[in-house]
ZAMARGU-4260 file (C-alpha; in steps of 0.2 Angstrom, whole numbers, plus 5000, padded with zeros to 4 digits):
<rodrens>
0) 4982/5166/5236 | 4969/5155/5228 | 4950/5157/5231 | 4934/5154/5222 | 4924/5169/5215
5) 4909/5174/5204 | 4912/5185/5189 | 4899/5199/5191 | 4904/5209/5175 | 4917/5212/5162
10) 4920/5230/5158 | 4922/5237/5140 | 4940/5239/5143 | 4942/5220/5148 | 4942/5223/5166
15) 4935/5208/5175 | 4925/5211/5191 | 4924/5197/5203 | 4915/5194/5220 | 4924/5181/5231
20) 4912/5167/5236 | 4917/5170/5254 | 4908/5187/5253 | 4892/5182/5245 | 4882/5180/5261
25) 4888/5197/5268 | 4883/5205/5251 | 4866/5197/5251 | 4863/5205/5268 | 4868/5222/5263
30) 4857/5221/5247 | 4842/5216/5257 | 4845/5231/5269 | 4847/5243/5254 | 4831/5237/5246
35) 4821/5239/5263 | 4828/5257/5266 | 4826/5264/5248 | 4808/5263/5242 | 4808/5280/5233
40) 4809/5283/5214 | 4825/5292/5215 | 4830/5310/5216 | 4817/5320/5206 | 4823/5337/5210
45) 4838/5345/5202 | 4855/5340/5210 | 4873/5345/5206 | 4882/5328/5206 | 4901/5328/5209
50) 4913/5315/5202 | 4916/5301/5214 | 4901/5305/5225 | 4892/5291/5233 | 4874/5286/5229
55) 4862/5272/5227 | 4857/5267/5209 | 4841/5259/5203 | 4847/5246/5190 | 4838/5239/5175
60) 4831/5225/5186 | 4823/5238/5198 | 4835/5234/5212 | 4845/5247/5221 | 4864/5246/5221
65) 4878/5256/5229 | 4887/5267/5217 | 4898/5281/5214 | 4898/5295/5200 | 4911/5291/5187
70) 4900/5292/5173 | 4892/5279/5185 | 4900/5264/5192 | 4891/5251/5203 | 4902/5248/5218
75) 4894/5231/5222 | 4896/5222/5205 | 4908/5233/5195 | 4896/5236/5181 | 4897/5254/5173
80) 4882/5261/5164 | 4874/5278/5160 | 4859/5280/5170 | 4846/5294/5171 | 4847/5306/5186
85) 4830/5301/5192 | 4837/5283/5195 | 4850/5290/5207 | 4849/5295/5225 | 4864/5303/5235
90) 4868/5295/5251 | 4882/5293/5263 | 4876/5277/5270 | 4887/5262/5268 | 4902/5272/5262
95) 4912/5264/5276 | 4909/5247/5269 | 4923/5242/5255 | 4916/5237/5238 | 4913/5219/5237
100) 4919/5217/5219 | 4937/5217/5214 | 4943/5224/5198 | 4955/5211/5190 | 4967/5210/5175
105) 4974/5194/5167 | 4992/5191/5173 | 5006/5193/5159 | 4992/5193/5146 | 4994/5206/5132
110) 4979/5210/5121 | 4982/5211/5102 | 4984/5229/5099 | 4988/5233/5117 | 4969/5234/5121
115) 4955/5222/5122 | 4945/5223/5105 | 4926/5224/5105 | 4925/5205/5099 | 4937/5200/5113
120) 4927/5209/5126 | 4911/5200/5119 | 4920/5184/5121 | 4925/5187/5139 | 4907/5192/5143
125) 4900/5177/5135 | 4912/5165/5143 | 4912/5172/5161 | 4894/5180/5163 | 4889/5175/5181
130) 4901/5161/5181 | 4910/5153/5196 | 4929/5153/5193 | 4945/5150/5202 | 4957/5164/5206
135) 4975/5163/5208 | 4982/5180/5214 | 4999/5184/5205 | 5002/5202/5209 | 4994/5215/5220
140) 4990/5233/5213 | 5001/5248/5217 | 4986/5257/5225 | 4970/5250/5233 | 4959/5255/5219
145) 4970/5247/5206 | 4967/5230/5197 | 4972/5214/5204 | 4983/5203/5193 | 4977/5186/5192
150) 4977/5169/5183 | 4958/5164/5181 | 4952/5147/5178 | 4934/5142/5172 | 4929/5124/5172
155) 4948/5120/5175 | 4953/5130/5159 | 4965/5144/5160 | 4956/5160/5153 | 4973/5167/5147
160) 4976/5151/5137 | 4958/5151/5131 | 4959/5169/5124 | 4976/5166/5117 | 4969/5151/5108
165) 4956/5162/5101 | 4970/5174/5095 | 4963/5189/5106 | 4979/5190/5116 | 4997/5184/5119
170) 4999/5175/5136 | 5014/5169/5146 | 5006/5154/5155 | 5021/5149/5165 | 5011/5142/5179
175) 5000/5132/5167 | 5015/5124/5158 | 5022/5118/5175 | 5005/5109/5177 | 5007/5099/5161
180) 5015/5085/5170 | 5026/5082/5155 | 5042/5087/5163 | 5057/5076/5163 | 5073/5082/5172
185) 5067/5100/5170 | 5064/5098/5151 | 5047/5098/5142 | 5046/5082/5133 | 5037/5079/5116
190) 5019/5083/5118 | 5013/5074/5102 | 5007/5056/5098 | 5018/5043/5090 | 5012/5037/5073
195) 5012/5018/5070 | 5023/5010/5057 | 5013/5005/5041 | 5017/4988/5032 | 5026/4989/5016
200) 5015/4994/5001 | 5008/4978/4992 | 5009/4967/5008 | 4992/4962/5015 | 4989/4964/5034
205) 4974/4962/5046 | 4964/4977/5051 | 4948/4982/5059 | 4938/4998/5054 | 4935/5008/5070
210) 4926/5023/5062 | 4918/5025/5046 | 4917/5043/5040 | 4911/5040/5022 | 4911/5025/5010
215) 4928/5032/5004 | 4936/5037/5021 | 4939/5026/5036 | 4949/5024/5051 | 4958/5007/5053
220) 4966/4999/5068 | 4981/4988/5065 | 4986/4973/5075 | 4986/4980/5093 | 5001/4968/5098
225) 5012/4980/5089 | 5007/4994/5100 | 5017/4989/5115 | 5032/4997/5122 | 5047/4990/5131
230) 5048/4992/5150 | 5065/5002/5147 | 5055/5015/5137 | 5044/5019/5152 | 5058/5022/5164
235) 5055/5037/5175 | 5037/5037/5172 | 5024/5036/5186 | 5019/5019/5179 | 5036/5011/5177
240) 5035/5001/5193 | 5019/4992/5186 | 5028/4985/5171 | 5014/4991/5159 | 5017/4983/5142
245) 5002/4987/5132 | 4992/5002/5129 | 4976/4994/5137 | 4986/4990/5153 | 4992/5008/5153
250) 4974/5015/5151 | 4967/5004/5164 | 4980/5010/5176 | 4976/5028/5171 | 4957/5026/5173
255) 4960/5020/5191 | 4970/5035/5195 | 4962/5048/5184 | 4957/5059/5200 | 4975/5062/5203
260) 4977/5070/5185 | 4976/5089/5183 | 4962/5096/5173 | 4966/5103/5156 | 4971/5121/5158
265) 4979/5125/5141 | 4971/5125/5123 | 4981/5120/5108 | 4975/5112/5092 | 4981/5094/5090
270) 4986/5094/5108 | 4986/5077/5116 | 4974/5074/5131 | 4963/5062/5140 | 4945/5063/5137
275) 4930/5055/5145 | 4919/5045/5133 | 4900/5041/5135 | 4904/5025/5144 | 4912/5034/5158
280) 4930/5028/5154 | 4945/5039/5149 | 4954/5037/5132 | 4968/5046/5123 | 4962/5060/5113
285) 4967/5076/5104 | 4960/5094/5104 | 4952/5100/5088 | 4942/5115/5090 | 4931/5125/5102
290) 4912/5122/5097 | 4903/5132/5110 | 4907/5146/5122 | 4894/5146/5136 | 4897/5133/5143
295) 4914/5129/5134 | 4912/5113/5123 | 4928/5106/5115 | 4928/5095/5099 | 4940/5081/5102
300) 4945/5065/5092 | 4949/5049/5101 | 4965/5044/5093 | 4964/5025/5095 | 4947/5024/5087
305) 4946/5039/5075 | 4929/5044/5082 | 4924/5062/5087 | 4915/5069/5102 | 4911/5087/5109
310) 4914/5087/5128 | 4914/5100/5142 | 4931/5105/5149 | 4927/5095/5165 | 4929/5079/5154
315) 4947/5083/5149 | 4963/5080/5158 | 4981/5082/5155 | 4989/5066/5148 | 5003/5057/5157
320) 5019/5056/5148 | 5019/5037/5148 | 5004/5037/5137 | 5012/5046/5123 | 5025/5032/5121
325) 5012/5021/5113 | 5008/5023/5094 | 4990/5029/5090 | 4980/5014/5085 | 4968/5022/5073
330) 4975/5027/5056 | 4965/5038/5043 | 4964/5030/5026 | 4956/5032/5009 | 4949/5017/5000
335) 4955/5015/4982 | 4947/5009/4966 | 4930/5017/4967 | 4921/5034/4966 | 4903/5040/4969
340) 4891/5033/4956 | 4887/5046/4943 | 4868/5040/4942 | 4865/5037/4960 | 4847/5044/4962
345) 4845/5042/4981 | 4839/5058/4988 | 4846/5056/5006 | 4864/5061/5006 | 4878/5062/5019
350) 4878/5080/5025 | 4897/5082/5026 | 4900/5072/5011 | 4885/5075/4999 | 4893/5066/4985
355) 4889/5050/4994 | 4871/5043/4998 | 4866/5037/5015 | 4862/5021/5007 | 4880/5019/5001
360) 4886/5022/5019 | 4874/5009/5026 | 4880/4996/5013 | 4898/4999/5018 | 4894/4998/5036
365) 4885/4982/5034 | 4901/4975/5026 | 4914/4981/5038 | 4905/4983/5055 | 4914/4973/5069
370) 4922/4962/5056 | 4940/4956/5054 | 4946/4963/5037 | 4963/4964/5028 | 4971/4978/5019
375) 4985/4983/5007 | 4993/5000/5006 | 4994/5008/4989 | 5001/5025/4994 | 5006/5035/5010
380) 5006/5052/5002 | 4997/5064/5002 | 4985/5052/5010 | 4986/5034/5015 | 4977/5025/5002
385) 4972/5006/5004 | 4962/4992/4997 | 4951/4984/5009 | 4946/4966/5008 | 4932/4956/5017
390) 4937/4939/5025 | 4932/4930/5008 | 4946/4941/5000 | 4934/4951/4990 | 4936/4970/4989
395) 4923/4979/5001 | 4918/4991/4988 | 4913/4978/4975 | 4896/4977/4984 | 4893/4996/4981
400) 4897/4993/4962 | 4885/4979/4961 | 4871/4990/4970 | 4874/5004/4958 | 4880/5015/4973
405) 4898/5017/4966 | 4908/5017/4950 | 4925/5009/4947 | 4939/5022/4947 | 4954/5015/4937
</rodrens>
């Protein structure tokens, strides 16, 4: 069974309390009735409470809630809290109405150490607090008061996968793996991008710089005509009948059919995916890290450009297998022959590369921005290192040398 719900609270033991969206109106009516009937301050005279006894509880928001004595558990929302007796009132009213909240546990998900650690519970509370989620029921409890075993999705993301990515648990996401859309003949195919073939060291070849990280670090794009695949390579894919020959054609087809692609449910560093850019189009990307929790924001890199962006989970989709057959078009490279100037007095520095001034970054951008350049490879390990030339065959970095923003590095 699948249904929408709201997370009302997360217990200190990691129990997730949910209220089905279909019950919200009925719960609101009951809460209104309780507030109208109980206008007292609570039971001020001594009273001998019994474990499991029904009562109403004045919460920290001054609202009255149904409860029972455990230490104290709010039956409507699942929240457990120690409360002074003067904020309680015994009653047998409403005991015939079942609790609206459902205690749940994540299906086939084992916390590290066999119980949810304090920081893991804090993470669950931050991610799920009052959030709307999708519930996939996997197993019913052995008794009516037990925990429902579920797969929970927030923003399309699997909570089990999310917590496993954060190393709080070990999850067996069999249902999510089936959603990947990467199955061929029952076998999970490669889920990584193909790297492009680089020209022979010493040869000069045309390139464009798609992303400038620093004066020393760039992402270059090779001749896109080399990033085509034969029709036979795409046999068995959803797009094979369309004779997609280039990456641009494949992405255009994918953008027209993006609504049919499942939202991303798994998290894995370097995992290929589709991500929506600011222009509203979808491009190939890979996951890098989680930047924010509430709401969840993911840092991705667009592999055909080298650029980075932080996006919500709603702007991520599983990538069709046929898009993995094309080599990535942006290659990270370091520029050879120069280093930061030892006497650069410019105060404004690049925050993530303080050895370089912003003036040097602007100077390089002026030389390479939107221009057809050429390059030659010096080394491919440990990093790809190249020389970058302008259309007049002069080295790009010579302008930095002339401006005193860089020194030659022999």
